[in-house]
N, C-alpha and C positions, 0 to 999 in steps of 0.2 A: 504495500500501499505506499503511498506517496507521502512524503513528511507533511506537504501540503495539503489533504486531501478535502477541505472543505474548498478551497480555491478551485481544485481538479473537478470535484464535483459538481459545483455550481457552474462552473464553465460549461461541461457538458449538457447539465439541462438546458441552461440558457441558449445554447446552439442548436440544441434539439428543438426545443419552442419554436426559436425564430425561425428555424429551419421550414418546421412544419407548418406554420403561420404562413411565411411567404408561398409554400406549395399551397396552400387553400386557397390564396386567396390572390394568386398569379393571373388566374385568367379573366377577373373580374373586373369590370371597367367602371373606374370613377373619373365622371366629368367633370373638367374644369382642375381636375388633380394631376400636379407634376411629379409628385413622391409622396409617400406615406413613410415614416421612418420610427424607431422606438427608441426612446432614451430611458436613463435612468437605470435600473439595476440590470435590466435585460440589455440594455445599450453597452452595459460594463462588460458584460457576458459573465455576470455574478449573482444572477437571481436565484431565487428558490420557489416554492411551492406558493410561499405566502406573499411573494414580490407583487407590484402595481405594474399595470400595463400602461406604460407612458408615451401615448402616441402623437407624433408632430405629423401633422397635414399640412403641407406645401402646395398651395396652388399654381396654377400654369396663369402667368400674367399673360401670354399671348392669346387664351382660351379666353379669359374674361373681357378682353379689348372688346369682343362682338358682344358683351352682353350690355342692355341699357342700363346706365346708371340707376333707375329706380328699381329694377330689377337684381342689383349686383347684390343686396343684402340675404334677399330669398336665395339665391343662387348658393351662395356661400354657405347659406344653412343645411341646404339640400346635400352639398355637397359634403360637408362633414357630416350627416347623418348617416348617409349612403357609407361611407369610410367605416363609421363606429359599427354601425351594424353588420358590413363585410368582415370586419375582424373579430365580431363578438363571439360567435359558433367556436373559431379557431381556438381563440385565449379558453376558452369554458373548456372546451374539450381536454385540457390539460388541467383543469381545476383553476386556471388564473382569473383572476376577475378582470370584466374587459374593462377597457376605459369609460369614465364616468363621461356621461355624454354632455353633462352640463358643468364640466372643470374644464382647467384654463388648458389644460393638454387639448381636450376637444375643438378648441375653437383656431381655426384654421388662421394661416397668413401664406401671402404669395411672397414669391422670391423680390418682387420689388420693395414689397412691406420689409422684409430682414435686411432691403439693403437699399436705401432710400437712396436715390442719386445726388452726387454731390454738392449739384446747383440746388437741392432744397435742404442743405445742411447736412447730408451724409448720415453716419453712424452717430449715435449718441448725441444728439440732439436732446436739449429740456421739455421738449415735444413727444420724444420716444415713449411706447409703451412700454413697461416691463417685462411684459410676455412676447414683445419681439426680442428683446436684448436678452431674456434668457432662452428662448427657442434657436435663434441665430448662433449665441454660444455653447446648448448643448448637442444642436447637430454637428458643431467641430470637436465636441470635447469628448460627448459618450454616447455616439447613435450608431445602431445600424439599419440599413432599409430592410424596410417591409414589402414594400409595393415601388415596382419600375427605379431598378436598379440605376439606368441611364440618366432619370430624371433626379436619382438622389447625388451621382459623383456629379451634374453639372452642379446644382444647389451647393456641394462642398467644396467645389473647383471655384465657383463663382464667390463663395464668402471670402476662402482663403487666397484669393486673387485680390480682392478688395482690401484686406488687412496686411498683405505682402508687399504691394506695388513698390510703398517706398525701396523697400529692401530688393526686390528685382533690379530696380534702377540701379542702387549704388549698396554695395555688398558690404561697406563698410558701417553699413549702417545697422540697428539691433531691430527686433521684431517690436517696436513700441506699440504700435497702434495695438496688435493683436494682446500684449503684457497687457497695457491700459485696461482694455474690455474684459482682460481675463481676472484682472485685479477688482474692478469693478462690481463683476458678476459675483464674485466670491463673497467680499464683503456686502453686499446684497442678500445674500441668502443667510450670512452672517447675523446681520440687523434683522431681518424677514423673522427669522427665529424667536429673535429679542420680542419683537412685535408682538407675535402672534401667540405668545406661550401663555397668556391667560386666558386665551379663548380656545386652546384646545389641551387644556391638563390632562386629558388620557390621553394624549400621544406625546407627551413633550420627552419621555425616556427616549424612546427609540427614536425621535427628530434628533436629540442631544447628540445621540451615539452614534447616530448617522451623519452628523454634522463634522464630528471629531475623526469619523474611519473614512467611508464611502466620497461624502463631499469634499474632504480635505485628499482622498488622492485624487478623486478628477482633475483638482484646481493644481495640486503639485506635480502630476504628470505632466501637464500642458507647462507648468511655468519651468520644470526642469527640463525638458525638452528645450525651451527657448534657450536656457541657458545652456545648456550642450550646444546648441548650433551658432552662439556668439562666439566660439572660438575661431570659427572660421571666415574667411574672407575671400570665398570663391563661390561656385554655385550649390557647396554642401549648405550654405546658410540656409539657402531655402529648399533642398531637395531634402534635408534632414525632417525638418518640421512638417513638409507636406506628407512624407512618408510616414512620419511618425503620427500623424493624427488619426491613420488608417488603424493603429492599433489602439488596443483597451489601454486606460490610463494606468494602469499596474504594470502594462506591459512598457509602456513609455519611460517610467520609471526605471525598470529593466534597463531598458536601451542608454539613460542618462547615467547610472550605474555603470555598466560595461563600458561606455564609451568613455569615462573617466578612468578605466581601470580601479575604480574601487568596488572592493569585494563585499562588502557588509550588506548585500541588497537581501541576504538572509535573513536579517533581521525585520525588513520590511514584510518579507513573505509570512515569517511566522507569526509576526503582530497580526497582520491583516486576515490570515488565516484563523487564529484566534474570534477575532470580530465576526466574520463568517458563520463559524461555526458554531457560536452562539444566536447570532440572529436566525439561522436558519432553523429554529428550534422554536415550531409552533407554540407547545406549552410557554415557553421562556418570552416571547413577546406578548402573549397575554398576559403574562404575569406581569411585563416591565408597563403593559398600558395600564393596569391599575396601580402602578407605584405613586405612591405620595410625595412628594418633591421634599418635603422636609426628613423622610426617611429614606431619601437616596441612597444615603452610605452606610445605611444600616443592611442594605439589600444585596447579598454576594454576586450577584452577578453584574447589577449594575456599577459596584465599586470595583469590583475588577476589572469592566469593560474600560471603567473611567482612569484607572492607574495603566490599562496596556496602552489605551490613546495619548497618554503623556509622553509614553515611551516610543509610540509612533510620532510624535508632533516631535520629539527630541530627537530622534533618528534624522527626521528630515528635515530638521532644521541645521543640525550638524554636517546633514553630506552636503545642503548650500554653501555651508561656511569653509568647508573644507575645497572648494572650488576657484577659491580665491588664488589669483594668478594662473589658473586654467581657463575658466571663464572669464569673458572679456569686464573690464572696468568698467567699463559704460553700462554692461548690463546690469551690475549692483548697482551703480550709482540709480539706473532708472527704477530701482525695485525700493527707494528710499525719496527720491524727490522728485 
């Protein structure tokens, strides 16, 4: 048996479910849809039977151009409903709760929504909706395609092209555009956890542990990938990032460790395996959902995973500190200033 059995088992489960959902909906026709992707634990290939199906629907701008303005809202709603209906049976066949038709992930966005033209302000304008930023980043950071791989690759390619244009033109520059949005999105997740804490008391414990583990590996996987690429001054500065984005966040971390000839990745694997092992146990998840905040350190599993996350964060931070003199000084400056 593998030393990291939960990582391997959850990956195999995720790949099987994603593969069978793809096969089940492959022949379906979703009008006005460019692609359908899955994010979250399935996108990271670390899901279990208790995981949610977080589906991202990207609409086809060229198709929508032919829709009258007054009908656009109805057309979007019909496309969203068709996709959610289309994937429902495929997920339920594996005991996975289908996407919430009223949830934020069920709300579709077109590629033009995700990548507004520069003459309209581009990315990150004050009026940009939070779900637009989130879907754009999640597509890059932790997604797999479910329907229309060609449309999915076009979407990922266009998003990356927008973020990397300055580096393509001048490879002495760093991937600052993507780095800024990556940091912004991760900090938003942290602030959102705090702001919704009082309204979701029955979910706080699992949300807290995910923030300290899976959300962190999503963030750190891409952060370290950008740091790793910072040492290059040729085409690898772009290609290393583009190829790395096709990997899972955990595998991006492995690339950064291996590329730095740092052989401490086993620490990350062991700590993350412990987290997945505990969160994959349905009875423990039920127990954590009932945990009172004031009793959190009297709860053996929560206290253990909190200590696990402290070690996880410490190793990630120390790995980055150890890269001084290897990754570019400009990259480290951008992390702070």
